[in-house]
C-alpha positions in Angstrom: 12.3 25.7 -57.2 14.9 23.4 -57.8 14.8 19.7 -57.9 16.3 18.8 -54.4 13.6 22.1 -53.2 10.4 19.8 -54.8 11.8 16.3 -53.1 12.1 18.2 -50.3 8.3 19.2 -50.5 7.4 16.1 -51.4 8.8 13.9 -48.3 7.0 16.5 -45.7 3.8 16.2 -47.3 4.0 12.6 -46.4 5.8 13.3 -43.1 2.9 15.2 -42.8 0.5 12.4 -43.0 2.6 10.1 -40.3 2.4 13.0 -38.0 -0.9 12.6 -38.0 -0.7 9.3 -36.8 -2.3 7.4 -39.7 0.6 5.1 -41.1 2.2 2.0 -40.1 4.9 2.3 -42.5 6.1 4.7 -45.7 9.0 3.4 -48.4 10.5 6.2 -50.7 12.9 5.6 -53.9 13.7 8.2 -56.1 15.3 7.3 -59.7 17.4 10.5 -60.5 17.8 10.1 -64.4 20.3 12.2 -66.6 19.0 15.5 -68.2 17.4 16.5 -64.6 14.8 14.1 -64.7 13.5 11.5 -61.7 10.9 8.4 -60.8 9.6 9.1 -57.1 7.9 5.4 -55.8 6.1 5.5 -52.9 3.7 3.4 -50.9 2.0 4.5 -48.1 0.8 1.5 -45.5 -1.4 3.6 -43.5 -2.9 2.1 -39.5 -6.1 0.7 -41.2 -4.3 -1.5 -43.7 -4.9 0.3 -46.6 -2.5 1.1 -48.7 -1.9 4.2 -51.0 0.6 4.2 -53.9 2.4 7.2 -54.8 4.4 7.0 -58.6 5.4 10.4 -60.1 7.6 11.3 -63.4 9.3 14.6 -63.1 11.6 16.7 -65.3 12.9 19.6 -64.1 15.3 20.3 -67.2 13.7 24.2 -67.3 11.2 24.3 -64.5 9.6 21.9 -62.4 6.6 19.6 -64.9 4.9 16.7 -63.7 5.3 14.9 -66.9 3.3 11.6 -65.1 1.4 10.9 -62.7 -0.7 7.7 -60.4 -2.2 7.8 -57.0 -3.8 4.7 -55.9 -5.2 4.1 -53.1 
């Protein structure tokens, strides 16, 4: 799996939550770094006002390797 494929899958996964009508707002930021590394930050505001924060640090030099991640609801 390439880094672009992983990012597309990430966007699709958050899109599914939105398709079910649970999301009021989604903000996704990707910081692509040298050496095929990326930091993904997402803020998902749900219809009940609660917020899901997602942060993933991915290294895709040889394979998709999730170095660090945080999911906070």
